[in-house]
Structures are given as structure tokens and as C-alpha cells.
N, C-alpha and C positions, 0 to 999 in steps of 0.2 A: 745634563742630569737626565737619567733614564726614568721615564714615568712607569710606575708599576701599577698593575691592576689586580684587584682581588679576584680570585677564581669564582666563576659563577656557581651558584648552589646546584646540587644534583636534583634534576626535576623529579626523580623517583622518590625523593624525600618528602614531596608535597602530598599530604593526605587530603586530596581534594578531587572529587570525581563527579562529573555530570552524567545524567542519563542521556541516552540517544534522543535528542530533541526532534529528530525527524521520524521517530517511531520505529526505525530499523525494520526488521522482519515482523515484529509484533503487530504493527498497524495493518499491513496488507493481509496477514494471516487471519487476524480476528475479524476484519471487515469482510473478507471472503467467506468465512464461516457464517458470519451474521447474515450476509446476503443470501447464502444457501438456505439458512434456517428460515428467514422471513419469507422468501419467495416460495419455498416448498410447503411451509406451514400454511400460507395463505392459499396456495393452489389446492392442497388437500382439503382444507376447510371448505373451499368452494365446491369441490366434488361431494363432500359430505352433505353440504346444504342442498345439493341438487339431486341426490340419489337416495335410494331406499336405505333406511337405517340398518337393516339386517344384511345388506350386501356391501361387503368391504372390498371386493375385488376391484371395482373402479377406483376406489381411493388408493389402494396399493399400487395399481397400475399407473395412476396419475403421479403418485409420489416417486416411483422408480423412473418414470419418464422425465419428470421434472428434475430429478437428481442428475440423470445422465445428460439431458439436454443442457441444463444450466452449467454443469461442470465442464463439458466440452466447449460450450460457448465462452465461458470465462477464460478457459485456457487459450483458445484461439484469439480472443480479444486482447488478452494480456501479452501474448507473444507478439502480435502485430503492433500493439502500442509501444512496447518496450523496444522492439527491433527498429521501428520507425524513429523513435526518439534517439536511439544510439546511432543510427545511420545519419540522422540530421546533425548530431553532435560531431561525428567524425568528418562530415562534410565541412562544417565550420572550422574544425581544426585544420583540415587540409587547405582551406582558404587562408587561414592564418599562417600556415607554413610557407605558402607561396609568397605571401606579403613579406615575411621575414627574409626569405631568400632573395627577393627582388629589391627590397629597400630596407636593409637592416639598420642603418643609422636612424632613420625616422622611427622604426619600430622600437629601437632601444630608447630613444628619447620619449616615446609614448609610455613605455614601461616605467621609466624614471618619473614621469609626471604622475602616473598612478600611485607610485610609492610616496611621492610628495603629498598627494591628496590624503594618504593614510596617516600623515603626520610625521613622516621621516624627513630629516634635514636634506636639503637639495643636493649638497655635495655627496652625502652618504647614499642618497637615492640613485644618483648617477653612477656611483661606484658599484652599487648592487646590480643595477641594470647591466653595466658592462660585464660583471662577473657572470650573470645569467646568460648573456649572449655569447660567451666564449664557446658554449656548446649549442649549436642551432636547435637540436632536438629538445634539449632542456628549455631553451627559450620558447619553443612552441608550447611545451607543457605549461610553463609559467604564464604565458600570455593567455592560454585557454582558460586557466583557472581564474586569472585576474579579470579578463574581459567578459567572459560569459559563463563562468562558474562550472566548467567541465573539467573533471579529473580523468585524463585519458587512461590512467592505470586502474580506474575504479568504475568503469561503465557497467550498467546493469546487464545481467544475462537474460535474454529473451526466453531461453529454455527453462531456466530456473524460475522465472516469473510465471511461465505457463504451467509448469508442474505444481508449484506451490499453490497457485490459484485453483487448479483442478482439485487437488486434495482438500484444501481448506473449504471450498464450496461444497464438495461431496460430503465432508464431515458434518457441516452444518445442516445440509439437506437430509442427512440420515436421521437426525434427532426426531423429527415428527413421524418418521417411518418406523422407528425402532419397535414400538409396542405392537404395531400391526404385523411386523415380520415374525414376531414370536407367537402370533396367534390370537392376540387380544382384539376383540371385535368392537369394543366401545371406543369412541373417539376421545373420551376424557383423559385416559393416560397419555395419549399423544399431545393433547392440549397442555396438560400439566408439564410434561417433559419439555415442550417447546417454550412455554413461559419461563421455566427455570433456566433453559438454555439462553433465552433472550436476556434475562437479567444477568447471567454470568458473563455473556459477551459484552454487554454494556459496562459492567463493572471492570472487566479486564482492560477495556479501552481507556479507562481513566488513568491507567498507568502512564499514558503519554499525553495526558491533559492535566489541567489544574482542578478539575471537578472531583468531588468525593465519589467513592465507589458506589455508594447507595443511590446517589443522584443519577449517575450514568446508567446503573442497572435498572432503576425504576423507569427512567426515560425510555430506554430501549424496550423494556417490557410493555409499556403503554403503547408505543408506536407500532411495534410488531404485533401486539395483540389486537390493536385497532385495524391494522391491515388485514389480519386473518378474519376478524369479525365482519368487516365490510364485505370481504370476498365471500364469506359464508352466506350473507344476505343476498348477494348477487346470484350465487349458485342456487339458493332456495327459490328466488324469483324466476330464474330461467328454468329450473326444474319444474316448477308449477306451471309455467306457460307452455312447456313442451309436453305436459301430462305425464 
């Protein structure tokens, strides 16, 4: 008697979707902008505290220098970090490839054991591992995912990381500069813009956390504002000591 199986339901019919729990592009973009905003806001407030109230040139110069230096530094750091991470991952994949080519039966057994640990029946796990190892390159990919969580088809791009970090940092660093660049000499518009930007960044970050938007926004506003306020006091003290 032939056993019949009901067809599997169509996955597209499931109305169920999770957000990207890793944060995807949103997390690094917002944190890059937040870093630029906090660091440049604090830097500029330090210069405001240590310079004459009527002279905005040092503040603008410091803000532009902070934007450029920070953006290039972030881009270089992200490129090196992501490139090194990808190179290390590829090295581990190459080691796994050599192990599979030199001792495939043991590697196949290892993969079957990993499937069993996930709750799959032993006979089924062995059959799955055998099917995977029919194609050595496919076996390398599966072992890489199962053993050290690397997807060889989805490695991060160092150039994309560098460019996105550059622009996100520059965008955040531009916020405290904006009012000065249009000719406003008072520091208060820059302070208000920066505090609003801090709150907005903190609120947006809560899209990838379990916190409420107002809690995230308020927390970032307080922390960023405190950093700028303390730097202002340092600038004021140094400016007074230098005469």
C-alpha cells in the first residue's frame, strides 16, 4: 500500500513577518549619525565655552574640522574592521574546505551530528548530511553556516560600510553646524537643533529595541546634552586659564 502525503502549505500564504532583529542598515546608519552629532556638538560647545561670544569663526572651523576628521576616521575604521572580519571568515571557510576535501566521511558525520543536536532524527540527519556532501562546495557553505555562522553568499562589503559610515557621520555632524553656516551667530539655535536631533536619533533606534520611542529619545538627549555641557565647561576652564 502506497503511503500518501498531504501537500505542504504554500509559505507565501502565511501572514507573519518579523522585523530584522539584527538592525539591518538602520542600526549602523542611525548610530553613525548619532556619533557624528554627539561628537561634533560637544566639540563645538567646547570651543564656544573657550572663545569670545562674538567670534564664531573658531566654532565653525572646529565644527567643519570635526565633521571632516570624524567622517574620514569612521570610514577608514569601518572599512578596515569589515574587511578584516570578512578576510577572517573566508580564511575559516578555506580551512573548512580543506578539511572536507581531505576527510569527507568524518566531516559528513560531524554535520549529521549537528543536525541531530537540532532535534532531527538520526537516520534523517545522516541522509541530509549525505545529500549536502554530494556537492563539495555546497557542503563547505553548509558547514560554514552550521559551525561558525558564516554565510559565504552574504559577507558584508567593506566599501559599502565605509561609504555609509562616512555619510551617516557627516550628516549627524552637520546638525550643530547648520545654523552657523547660514550666518546665525548665537549658539542657541545650534543647541536646540542638536538636542532635537539627539532625541530623534534615540527615538529611531527604538525601532530595533523593545524600548518606547520617548524613552530612547529622552535617554539620548540627556546623554548627548550632558556630553556637550561638560565639554563646554572644560572649554570655558581652558579658555579662562589661557586668558
